[in-house]
C-alpha positions as a printed NumPy array, in Angstrom:
array([[-75.075, 106.567,  51.717],
       [-71.964, 106.61 ,  50.115],
       [-69.642, 105.4  ,  53.326],
       [-72.685, 102.673,  53.251],
       [-71.558, 101.329,  50.302],
       [-68.034, 101.317,  50.891],
       [-68.29 ,  99.424,  54.133],
       [-70.656,  96.892,  52.23 ],
       [-68.113,  96.335,  49.758],
       [-64.947,  95.645,  51.756],
       [-67.388,  93.415,  53.545],
       [-67.737,  91.826,  50.255],
       [-64.245,  91.401,  49.837],
       [-62.884,  90.368,  53.041],
       [-65.934,  86.996,  52.893],
       [-64.413,  86.395,  49.435],
       [-60.43 ,  86.287,  50.849],
       [-61.933,  84.322,  53.665],
       [-63.399,  81.821,  51.186],
       [-60.958,  81.482,  49.061],
       [-58.624,  80.638,  51.998],
       [-60.59 ,  77.999,  53.273],
       [-60.771,  76.304,  50.058],
       [-56.893,  76.807,  49.27 ],
       [-56.705,  75.111,  52.951],
       [-58.968,  72.253,  51.807],
       [-56.783,  71.117,  48.843],
       [-53.909,  70.858,  51.175],
       [-55.47 ,  68.421,  53.164],
       [-56.499,  66.695,  50.193],
       [-53.09 ,  66.163,  49.006],
       [-51.463,  65.092,  52.34 ],
       [-54.21 ,  62.682,  52.488],
       [-53.58 ,  61.108,  49.214],
       [-49.624,  61.409,  50.278],
       [-50.631,  58.833,  52.888],
       [-52.629,  56.898,  51.129],
       [-50.393,  56.178,  48.451],
       [-47.606,  55.115,  51.051],
       [-49.748,  53.017,  52.835],
       [-50.502,  51.171,  49.049],
       [-46.912,  51.038,  48.389],
       [-46.157,  49.711,  51.911],
       [-48.697,  46.869,  51.54 ],
       [-47.821,  46.073,  47.861],
       [-43.97 ,  45.164,  49.307],
       [-45.232,  42.988,  52.025],
       [-47.357,  40.917,  49.577],
       [-44.601,  40.177,  47.254],
       [-41.483,  37.969,  47.918],
       [-39.544,  38.616,  50.699],
       [-36.097,  39.12 ,  49.391],
       [-34.024,  40.853,  52.682],
       [-34.535,  40.566,  55.933],
       [-37.359,  38.287,  55.79 ],
       [-35.809,  35.253,  54.607],
       [-33.126,  35.293,  56.882],
       [-35.954,  35.123,  59.534],
       [-37.231,  31.492,  58.072],
       [-39.981,  32.89 ,  55.959],
       [-41.041,  32.136,  52.331],
       [-38.296,  31.946,  50.026],
       [-38.855,  33.512,  46.689],
       [-39.875,  30.426,  45.148],
       [-42.913,  30.303,  47.132],
       [-41.012,  27.412,  49.382],
       [-41.109,  27.274,  53.069],
       [-37.577,  27.822,  54.582],
       [-36.587,  26.134,  57.494],
       [-35.749,  27.764,  60.505],
       [-32.202,  28.159,  61.777],
       [-32.72 ,  27.164,  65.659],
       [-30.101,  26.397,  67.862],
       [-29.466,  22.641,  67.142],
       [-29.652,  23.09 ,  63.008],
       [-25.865,  23.427,  62.76 ],
       [-24.945,  20.452,  64.962],
       [-27.502,  18.239,  62.912],
       [-25.659,  19.539,  59.907],
       [-22.579,  18.789,  60.903],
       [-23.508,  15.506,  62.242],
       [-24.971,  14.058,  58.792],
       [-21.392,  15.32 ,  56.819],
       [-19.58 ,  13.307,  59.434],
       [-22.022,  10.338,  59.473],
       [-21.615,  10.256,  55.692],
       [-17.736,  10.649,  55.952],
       [-17.209,   7.809,  58.157],
       [-19.586,   5.537,  56.304],
       [-17.325,   5.535,  53.259],
       [-15.577,   2.434,  52.577],
       [-12.334,   1.998,  51.239],
       [-11.461,  -0.655,  48.212],
       [ -9.846,  -3.443,  48.711],
       [ -6.255,  -3.39 ,  47.731],
       [ -5.757,  -0.038,  48.545],
       [ -2.487,   1.458,  50.498],
       [ -3.681,   0.645,  54.07 ],
       [ -6.81 ,  -0.876,  53.771],
       [ -5.864,  -3.697,  56.024],
       [ -5.12 ,  -1.262,  58.901],
       [ -8.454,   0.967,  57.825],
       [-10.509,  -2.314,  58.922],
       [ -9.234,  -2.538,  61.984],
       [ -9.651,   0.977,  63.28 ],
       [ -6.059,   1.607,  62.294],
       [ -4.411,  -0.467,  64.985],
       [ -3.022,  -3.07 ,  62.258],
       [  0.133,  -2.228,  60.66 ],
       [  1.521,  -3.87 ,  57.891],
       [  3.908,  -7.304,  58.695],
       [  7.12 ,  -6.538,  58.537],
       [  9.863,  -9.   ,  56.494],
       [ 11.615,  -9.896,  59.799],
       [  8.708, -10.979,  61.455],
       [  7.867, -13.222,  58.264],
       [  8.952, -16.945,  57.785],
       [  8.863, -16.794,  53.824],
       [  9.257, -20.025,  51.781],
       [  8.119, -21.303,  48.158],
       [  7.35 , -24.625,  46.707],
       [  6.171, -26.196,  43.452],
       [  2.105, -26.398,  43.31 ],
       [  1.807, -26.943,  39.599],
       [ -1.278, -28.547,  38.917],
       [ -0.543, -30.707,  35.763],
       [  2.139, -30.402,  33.466],
       [  1.039, -27.557,  31.307],
       [  0.158, -24.824,  33.914],
       [  3.186, -23.882,  36.36 ],
       [  2.687, -22.501,  39.749],
       [  4.786, -21.779,  42.477],
       [  3.361, -20.592,  46.165],
       [  5.062, -18.518,  48.436],
       [  3.949, -18.968,  51.778],
       [  4.578, -16.227,  54.498],
       [  3.752, -17.065,  58.475],
       [  3.44 , -14.198,  60.434],
       [  6.214, -15.   ,  63.374],
       [  5.59 , -11.909,  65.126],
       [  3.988, -11.167,  68.726],
       [  0.824,  -9.14 ,  67.343],
       [ -1.601,  -8.958,  64.156],
       [ -0.17 ,  -7.381,  61.434],
       [ -1.539,  -7.043,  57.727],
       [ -0.475,  -8.778,  54.17 ],
       [ -2.811,  -7.202,  52.146],
       [ -1.775,  -6.829,  48.541],
       [  0.983,  -7.603,  45.887],
       [  4.252,  -8.785,  46.617],
       [  7.258,  -7.514,  44.808],
       [  9.287, -10.145,  42.892],
       [ 11.821, -10.864,  40.791],
       [ 13.458, -13.76 ,  39.219],
       [ 17.219, -14.214,  39.415],
       [ 18.488, -16.234,  36.687],
       [ 21.691, -18.311,  35.903],
       [ 23.251, -15.376,  34.136],
       [ 23.169, -13.474,  37.295],
       [ 20.609, -11.171,  35.883],
       [ 17.248, -10.586,  37.962],
       [ 13.767,  -9.693,  35.701],
       [ 11.135,  -7.918,  37.911],
       [  7.839,  -9.772,  37.42 ],
       [  4.226,  -8.284,  36.302],
       [  0.959,  -8.294,  38.392],
       [ -1.743, -10.398,  37.35 ],
       [ -5.278,  -9.615,  36.7  ],
       [ -6.487, -10.018,  40.006],
       [ -7.644,  -7.424,  42.863],
       [ -6.124,  -8.231,  46.104],
       [ -7.966,  -9.212,  49.224],
       [ -8.05 ,  -8.276,  52.641],
       [ -5.256, -10.258,  54.51 ],
       [ -5.075,  -9.742,  58.411],
       [ -2.6  , -12.454,  59.785],
       [ -2.448, -12.935,  63.518],
       [  0.47 , -14.697,  65.15 ],
       [  1.273, -17.984,  63.528],
       [ -1.335, -17.208,  60.869],
       [ -0.237, -17.977,  57.12 ],
       [ -0.633, -16.03 ,  53.591],
       [  0.034, -17.17 ,  50.446],
       [  0.539, -15.563,  46.746],
       [  1.187, -17.47 ,  43.573],
       [  3.455, -16.95 ,  41.16 ],
       [  1.675, -18.608,  37.789],
       [  3.482, -19.242,  33.996],
       [  3.103, -21.927,  31.279],
       [  5.683, -24.668,  31.629],
       [  7.899, -25.554,  28.463],
       [  8.178, -29.336,  27.776],
       [ 10.232, -28.724,  24.493],
       [ 13.686, -28.45 ,  26.617],
       [ 14.027, -25.766,  24.805],
       [ 13.888, -22.808,  27.549],
       [ 15.132, -20.131,  27.311],
       [ 15.552, -19.44 ,  31.252],
       [ 17.323, -20.838,  33.61 ],
       [ 15.721, -19.378,  37.257],
       [ 17.734, -19.87 ,  40.25 ],
       [ 16.126, -17.805,  42.586],
       [ 13.05 , -15.928,  43.87 ],
       [ 13.519, -12.657,  45.14 ],
       [ 10.344, -11.695,  47.72 ],
       [  9.572,  -8.107,  48.907],
       [  6.453,  -8.759,  51.104],
       [  3.078,  -5.87 ,  50.556],
       [  4.363,  -2.583,  51.807],
       [  7.927,  -3.484,  52.627],
       [ 11.07 ,  -2.629,  51.473],
       [ 13.276,  -5.633,  52.874],
       [ 13.658,  -8.722,  50.493],
       [ 14.407, -11.985,  50.933],
       [ 16.065, -14.471,  48.792],
       [ 14.404, -17.875,  47.836],
       [ 15.791, -21.295,  46.148],
       [ 13.757, -21.939,  43.125],
       [ 11.765, -24.914,  44.155],
       [ 13.156, -27.968,  43.001],
       [ 10.788, -30.032,  40.417],
       [  9.404, -26.732,  39.237],
       [  8.85 , -26.641,  35.436],
       [ 10.861, -24.563,  33.023],
       [  9.368, -21.013,  31.984],
       [  7.635, -20.989,  28.626],
       [  8.706, -18.054,  26.769],
       [ 10.583, -15.436,  28.808],
       [ 10.191, -13.807,  32.258],
       [  7.614, -11.254,  31.008],
       [  5.362, -13.994,  30.645],
       [  5.581, -14.876,  34.416],
       [  2.819, -13.17 ,  36.862],
       [  2.634, -12.938,  40.339],
       [ -0.959, -12.761,  42.184],
       [ -2.046, -11.146,  45.282],
       [ -1.765, -12.543,  48.597],
       [ -4.997, -14.673,  51.001],
       [ -4.966, -16.484,  53.458],
       [ -4.737, -19.984,  54.042],
       [ -7.983, -20.775,  55.886]])
């Protein structure tokens, strides 16, 4: 009878141990399942938010919610073409160095002094407004540009030379084919008092964008200059057509 009780107690102990083991295994399974569920939830939350790394470079949604354009094979060429188009469409201001050549695709060079026939004549419209027209004829065999301001100095009877300032005007594109002429004006007020302080004898002309100068006689019949040479102005070239 004693041995029967011991055996019964032993059986109860084994059963209790097995029960505890089963309970421990169940808890471990729950923990593992909870971890898996947490990882899945974290992954789902990341995918729902704004793309900030690899997804943004692949043409997906940008952080501001807009749609990023796809970078297809032709996108780079399209951007380059747009930049080139905007660059080639830029225009140059009249009077800029080389503006004449720009208008003709870079094939026209500036007129050389040696290829120009230059002379000056009195063109005063009345007895108050003095004006001298300086004409330049292209005697060369190719088209050239005379765009801009000519350099002008007036030589006085005392053998001094005074540079003439530019008048308030914008240059115009002046392209000369062989035989074409350009003209520019020298303007001043005429002194009718007989007390002029100047005695001009020559006009020294350097064509636009040139360094070689020609000397022209002060035109016969031109009125005396009122004031000083600083009161005389030269204006840009233009065509006579």
